[in-house]
N, C-alpha and C positions, 0 to 999 in steps of 0.2 A: 211569840205565836208559833201554833203549830200549822203546818202546810202539807198537804197531801200532794204526792206526786203519781199520776195517772201514766203509766207509760205505755205507749204504743197500742192503745185499746182502739185500734181502726178495722174498718170493714174487710181490708187484706186480709187480716188475720184468718179469716174463715176460710181461706183457700187451704189446700192440703187437710193433712190429717186433723182430725177433731181436737179441740182443746180440752184440757182437763177442767169439768166442773164449770164451763164457761159462763153460763147462765148464773150461776150461784156466784161465782165471782164478781159479776158485773153488779148484782144485787148487793153483795158487800160493799162493793167500791162505792155504789149509789147511798148507801145507809152511812157508810163512814164521811163520804163527803158531805151529807146533809148535816151530820152531827159537827163535823169540823166548821162548817161554814156557822152553823148556828152558835158556836161557842166562839166566834170573830175570828177564827181561822181563815184560810185560803186554799184553795183547791188549784193546781195547775196541770193541764194536760198537756204530756209530752207528745208531739206528733211525729213520727219518723217521716222523711220526705226522701223516696227512693229515686234512683236512675230512670232515665226512660225506659220504658218497658218492664219496669218493676211493678209489683203488686200494690206498693205504696207509693207510683209516682205520683208527684205533686199535680193536685187537680182532679184525680181520676177518683172513679166509686170508691176504690181501694184505700185510698188515702184518707176517706172521711174518717171521722170517729163512730163507732158503732150508734146505731139509733136509740139503742136501749140506755145507753150513759145518759145521767140525768145532770146537764150542765147548767150552768148559772150565769147570768149576763157579767157577773163580776170575776168569774173564772179567768185564767191566763192560760193561753197556749204558747208552748216553747216549741219552735221548730228543731229539729235536728237530723243530721245524715249519717251518723254511726251510730254503734251502740251506746257509747257514752253521751248523754244528753248534755253534759257539761262541754264538751268539746267544742269549740267554736262556735259556742251560743251563749246569750246573756242569761242562762238559767242562774249562775253564781252571782250576778250583778242583781238579779230581781229577788232573790233570795235574801240578799243584803238589805236591798231597799224595804222589804217586806219586814225585816227583823224577824225572820224564821229562827225558831229556837229549837223543834223538833220538826223532822221530817220524816212522814209516814209514806211508804213506798209501795205502790200498788202497780199491777199491769201485765203485760206479757212481751217477752218470753223469759221465764223465769232463768234461764240458764245463760241468755245473752244480755238482753239490755235491762231487764230488772237488775240482775248480777252486777251490770257495768255500772249502773246507776248506784244502788248501795254501795260498791266499794270507792268509786270515787266521792261520793258524798263523805264517808268514812275519812278518805285520805284529806278532804279538805278541812276535816275537825267538826263536822256538824254531827248533831245528835240524831241518830237514824232509827227507826222504828218500821222493819220490813213487817208488813203486814202478813202473817203467816199462810191466810186462806183467802188472801184477795189477789194473787199473781196465778200465772197459768202457763201451761206450755202443752205440747203434744208428746206423746210418745217418742222417743228417740231410738234409734236401731239396738241400741246397746242398755237401754233403761226406759221403763215407764216413766209417764209423766208425774205420777204421784212419788215415785222413788226420787226422782229429780227435785220434785219442790221439797221433798222432807229432806234431802240431802242439802239442799240450798238452805233452808231455815236452819239447820243444825250448824253448816259452815259459818253463816252470818252473825248466829248466836255466839261465835268463839272469835270473832275477829277482835284484835287489839285496835281500840279505837279512842281515840283521844276524848272525842264528842260523847262518846257511848252508843252501844247498840243493843237494843232489846227488841226479841223477835216476840210478836204478839199475836193473836187471833183478834178477828174483827169484835166479837162480844166482849172481850176484855176491855179494849179500848171504849167501846160504847158503853160498858157499865162502869167506866171509870177506874180500871185497875192499871190502865197505863196511860 
């Protein structure tokens, strides 16, 4: 079964610097999520739960998912408190129970939580498909957001992974190329 992870696409990400192609990323996440559900796969939303005063503090407006995201009643929400959503959460168990064969990874922030998700899934032996154009970040002091995204797509494609890693753009997945 294919499972898509949507990492930290929450209202709080709108604070601070603009996120690269945010509406385009949301649109591609929505399209891919719909296709995966249609094929019998599942969509899991990873929700960061920050400390008191954090822009992702549990129960605050920033903690909620972006309203533009299309969510279905059967989608699963997994709470996390660190960059790595596998740490101290039921994510591995849920993926095992679902019979997840491939993980499509999308979301925010490319260089922190998305990267931690890809790397930990690889370490756990999962077959991982980072979706090349369905993750976002803002410019950093030393790199543009676009450069960060391109760099991480390149790095992920070179990971030595027992389950395999294949970085693909949304259109390739939707057209059955991945």
